[in-house]
Every structure is written in C-alpha cells, then in structure tokens.
C-alpha positions as YAML, in Angstrom:
chain: A
units: angstrom
residues:
- id: 1
  name: MET
  ca: [12.87, -7.99, 2.18]
- id: 2
  name: ARG
  ca: [10.69, -7.28, -0.31]
- id: 3
  name: ARG
  ca: [10.57, -3.31, -1.53]
- id: 4
  name: VAL
  ca: [7.15, -2.63, -3.20]
- id: 5
  name: ALA
  ca: [5.73, 0.88, -4.12]
- id: 6
  name: ALA
  ca: [2.18, 2.33, -5.10]
- id: 7
  name: SER
  ca: [0.73, 5.38, -6.21]
- id: 8
  name: ARG
  ca: [-0.90, 5.76, -2.82]
- id: 9
  name: VAL
  ca: [-0.22, 4.45, 0.35]
- id: 10
  name: PHE
  ca: [-2.62, 4.57, 3.25]
- id: 11
  name: ILE
  ca: [-0.94, 4.72, 6.91]
- id: 12
  name: ASN
  ca: [-4.50, 4.68, 8.47]
- id: 13
  name: GLU
  ca: [-7.69, 6.11, 7.45]
- id: 14
  name: LYS
  ca: [-6.87, 9.64, 7.82]
- id: 15
  name: GLU
  ca: [-3.27, 9.46, 6.77]
- id: 16
  name: PHE
  ca: [-2.02, 8.64, 3.21]
- id: 17
  name: HIS
  ca: [0.85, 9.60, 0.80]
- id: 18
  name: ASN
  ca: [1.21, 9.43, -2.78]
- id: 19
  name: ASN
  ca: [4.05, 7.56, -4.48]
- id: 20
  name: TYR
  ca: [5.25, 5.83, -1.28]
- id: 21
  name: VAL
  ca: [7.47, 2.86, -0.81]
- id: 22
  name: VAL
  ca: [6.46, -0.05, 1.73]
- id: 23
  name: GLU
  ca: [8.87, -2.28, 2.93]
- id: 24
  name: LEU
  ca: [7.91, -5.71, 3.59]
- id: 25
  name: PHE
  ca: [9.71, -8.59, 5.57]
- id: 26
  name: GLU
  ca: [7.80, -12.17, 5.54]
- id: 27
  name: HIS
  ca: [4.29, -10.24, 5.17]
- id: 28
  name: LEU
  ca: [4.99, -8.04, 7.79]
- id: 29
  name: VAL
  ca: [5.24, -4.13, 7.24]
- id: 30
  name: MET
  ca: [8.83, -3.19, 8.29]
- id: 31
  name: ASN
  ca: [9.19, 0.50, 7.00]
- id: 32
  name: HIS
  ca: [7.49, 2.71, 4.55]
- id: 33
  name: TYR
  ca: [8.90, 6.16, 3.09]
- id: 34
  name: PRO
  ca: [8.14, 8.65, -0.10]
- id: 35
  name: LEU
  ca: [9.54, 7.33, -3.35]
- id: 36
  name: THR
  ca: [11.92, 10.12, -4.23]
- id: 37
  name: ASN
  ca: [13.91, 8.62, -6.76]
- id: 38
  name: GLU
  ca: [13.91, 5.13, -8.63]
- id: 39
  name: LEU
  ca: [15.32, 2.62, -6.13]
- id: 40
  name: PRO
  ca: [16.86, -0.74, -7.25]
- id: 41
  name: MET
  ca: [14.62, -3.78, -6.59]
- id: 42
  name: THR
  ca: [11.72, -2.11, -5.82]
- id: 43
  name: GLU
  ca: [8.49, -3.61, -7.13]
- id: 44
  name: TRP
  ca: [5.87, -0.73, -8.67]
- id: 45
  name: LEU
  ca: [2.19, -1.93, -8.09]
- id: 46
  name: GLY
  ca: [0.54, 1.24, -8.78]
- id: 47
  name: GLY
  ca: [-2.94, 1.39, -7.46]
- id: 48
  name: THR
  ca: [-3.21, 1.48, -3.20]
- id: 49
  name: ILE
  ca: [-1.42, -0.24, -0.49]
- id: 50
  name: ILE
  ca: [-3.27, 0.14, 2.90]
- id: 51
  name: ILE
  ca: [-1.41, -0.83, 6.17]
- id: 52
  name: ARG
  ca: [-3.63, -2.25, 8.69]
- id: 53
  name: GLY
  ca: [-1.37, -2.69, 12.00]
- id: 54
  name: LYS
  ca: [1.65, -4.60, 10.75]
- id: 55
  name: GLU
  ca: [0.13, -5.98, 7.65]
- id: 56
  name: ALA
  ca: [-0.13, -4.38, 4.10]
- id: 57
  name: TYR
  ca: [-2.83, -4.94, 1.58]
- id: 58
  name: HIS
  ca: [-2.99, -4.09, -1.99]
- id: 59
  name: THR
  ca: [-5.82, -3.05, -4.57]
- id: 60
  name: GLN
  ca: [-5.34, -2.03, -8.00]
- id: 61
  name: GLU
  ca: [-7.60, 0.72, -7.54]
- id: 62
  name: VAL
  ca: [-6.15, 4.33, -6.58]
- id: 63
  name: LEU
  ca: [-8.62, 5.31, -3.51]
- id: 64
  name: SER
  ca: [-9.22, 8.48, -2.11]
- id: 65
  name: PRO
  ca: [-9.85, 8.94, 1.48]
- id: 66
  name: ALA
  ca: [-13.41, 9.14, 1.47]
- id: 67
  name: GLU
  ca: [-13.64, 5.64, -0.62]
- id: 68
  name: LEU
  ca: [-11.13, 4.19, 1.61]
- id: 69
  name: SER
  ca: [-13.81, 4.28, 4.45]
- id: 70
  name: THR
  ca: [-16.57, 2.76, 2.63]
- id: 71
  name: TYR
  ca: [-14.15, 0.15, 0.68]
- id: 72
  name: ASP
  ca: [-15.21, -3.19, 1.47]
- id: 73
  name: SER
  ca: [-14.09, -5.68, -1.41]
- id: 74
  name: CYS
  ca: [-12.09, -8.22, 0.59]
- id: 75
  name: GLY
  ca: [-14.60, -10.48, -0.15]
- id: 76
  name: ASP
  ca: [-14.49, -10.35, -3.97]
- id: 77
  name: GLY
  ca: [-10.89, -10.65, -4.42]
- id: 78
  name: HIS
  ca: [-10.12, -6.81, -5.48]
- id: 79
  name: ILE
  ca: [-7.45, -6.58, -2.48]
- id: 80
  name: GLN
  ca: [-5.15, -8.85, -1.48]
- id: 81
  name: ARG
  ca: [-2.64, -9.17, 1.32]
- id: 82
  name: LEU
  ca: [1.02, -8.34, 0.42]
...
C-alpha cells in the first residue's frame, strides 16, 4: 500500500478537496480521505492528484476546477501516473 498526499485532489471534474490523502495498491486507488494530521508513511507530493476511475495521476501544478477542464499536458510529461 502506498499513501500519498497533495495540496489538491480532484475526485472528478466538479469535486475536489484540499490537503487530501490517496491510498494506492499497485497503481489502483483504494481509498481517499482528508489529511487532518500527520500520517506515518505518507508521501507528500504537493501539486494536484487527479483520480480517473481507479487510477491516479499527479502534476506539480495546483490546478483550479477551470484549469482542470482545459488541462492537457499528458503529452509533454507534466503529468504522471501514480
């Protein structure tokens, strides 16, 4: 199990949370919840995590909902699969 946290996590294009944790198992999202206190073995990534289906992606940029709808950097390496 890998636990990562970011400044912003998008669950979908309309739902996002600040300071959120995503738990992954072999690149699949198992759980997500607010970061309310320091958790052991949590990797702080900062930026934005985008959850699409059961997969999660990360970018160093902190995106707003408006930016997410037009964000297309998959081709130039600014977004990576977790």
